[in-house]
C-alpha positions, 0 to 999 in steps of 0.5 A, spaced: 764 827 465 765 830 458 764 825 453 764 826 445 762 820 441 767 817 435 768 812 430 775 812 429 781 813 434 784 819 432 791 817 435 795 810 435 793 806 441 799 808 445 796 812 451 792 810 457 784 809 455 778 808 459 776 801 458 768 799 459 769 791 459 763 787 460 762 779 461 755 779 459 751 785 463 757 786 468 762 791 467 769 791 470 770 796 475 775 798 480 773 802 487 776 807 491 774 811 497 769 815 493 766 811 488 767 806 483 771 807 477 773 805 470 780 802 468 784 807 465 790 803 462 793 802 455 791 795 454 786 790 457 792 786 457 795 790 463 790 786 467 791 780 464 784 780 460 784 778 452 777 781 449 773 777 444 772 784 441 773 791 442 770 798 440 772 805 440 767 809 443 770 816 443 773 820 448 772 821 455 775 827 458 779 828 452 782 821 453 780 815 448 774 810 450 773 803 448 768 798 450 770 791 450 767 784 450 770 779 455 769 771 455 764 769 460 769 766 465 774 772 464 778 772 471 777 778 476 783 783 476 786 784 483 782 790 486 776 790 481 769 787 480 764 785 475 758 789 477 751 788 474 749 794 470 743 795 474 747 796 480 750 802 477 743 806 478 745 808 485 752 809 484 753 814 479 748 817 474 754 819 469 757 812 469 751 809 468 749 813 462 756 811 459 756 804 461 749 804 458 752 806 451 758 802 451 754 795 453 749 797 447 755 797 442 758 791 445 751 787 444 750 790 437 757 788 435 756 781 437 750 780 434 752 783 427 758 779 425 754 776 420 749 779 415 742 778 417 740 777 409 745 773 406 749 770 412 756 773 410 761 775 415 760 783 415 765 788 415 765 794 420 765 801 417 770 806 418 766 812 417 760 810 421 757 806 426 755 800 422 756 793 419 757 792 411 755 786 408 761 785 402 756 780 399 749 783 398 751 790 401 746 790 407 748 796 412 746 794 419 746 800 424 745 799 432 739 797 434 734 802 438 727 800 440 723 806 442 718 805 448 713 810 451 712 811 458 707 815 461 704 818 467 697 818 467 693 823 472 686 823 474 684 829 479 690 829 484 692 822 483 697 818 479 696 811 476 701 806 478 702 799 476 706 793 478 709 789 472 708 782 472 716 781 471 718 786 477 721 781 482 719 786 488 713 790 490 715 796 486 710 800 482 711 805 476 708 808 471 706 804 465 710 803 459 710 799 452 714 798 446 712 802 439 709 797 434 711 798 426 706 803 423 704 806 430 705 814 432 708 815 439 701 818 441 697 812 438 702 807 442 700 811 449 693 810 448 694 803 446 698 801 451 694 804 457 688 801 454 691 794 453 694 794 460 689 797 464 683 798 460 682 806 460 682 811 455 687 818 456 687 825 453 691 831 452 698 827 451 704 831 452 711 830 451 715 830 457 722 827 456 727 821 454 732 817 456 736 811 453 735 805 457 740 799 455 736 793 457 737 791 452 737 797 447 731 801 449 729 809 448 724 811 453 720 816 451 716 820 456 709 823 456 704 825 461 696 824 459 690 825 463 685 820 464 679 820 460 674 815 461 673 807 463 674 803 469 681 800 471 681 793 468 688 789 469 691 785 464 694 780 468 699 777 463 703 784 463 700 787 470 699 784 477 696 790 480 694 798 478 691 803 482 690 811 483 695 814 488 696 820 492 703 822 494 702 821 501 700 814 500 705 812 494 707 804 494 715 803 493 717 807 487 723 807 482 730 810 483 731 817 481 736 815 476 730 813 471 725 817 467 719 813 471 721 816 477 722 823 474 715 822 471 713 821 478 717 826 481 713 831 476 707 829 478 708 830 486 711 837 484 705 839 479 700 836 484 703 840 490 703 847 486 695 845 484 694 844 492 698 851 494 694 854 488 687 852 491 690 854 498 
């Protein structure tokens, strides 16, 4: 897929467009023999749908692309279904990324209909992705919540934890939101100290991933254990421990940066072991 973001459509709405239409966190998808697909139509009215709001996103494979907010009780068109966004993990990575972009724009548009400073109805700016208050001049951009996610290594073991909010027995690397006035490295140290009571060193940038639950930017790091014993903050963490690859508990799907960090450790650990041999 070739997606180019945009603010204003270049052509009148007379050609088929990709429509990312949502009820809550559920995306409207069709299903063919190979994979789910986003409807390619001129208007959602062709499916008997009347969006509450819509937003131009850019072009996808040269065709216009829109997101749309539907009523909670919107009818399900024939041959289609509303699919939870997190179910797209295992279906299609590119589709998940585009749907994640679309739902963040939908959520932002819905929550910025009024100025947060004076309460006046806002206007959508035509030259940038922003809302303008005509009364006090406040400009509101789409919200982005930065969070760090960290693979902590000790010798040939990786620190994995089960979060209190996990609905199943899955373990992952530690993560947390950045606080005002904090650097990313300070956030790494604080989150690990608060959640499992240890200190880390040699913090290195790994990569990043947009995460639309609801509006996060996950910023990945690797770090080395420095000192301390594991002391679990039972409010955030149910269990934590040091694990070697043969003994890993259930871990996240490959689409997530948490799994990329875990896979990095496995490969890095394997290279070290082969070097010793």
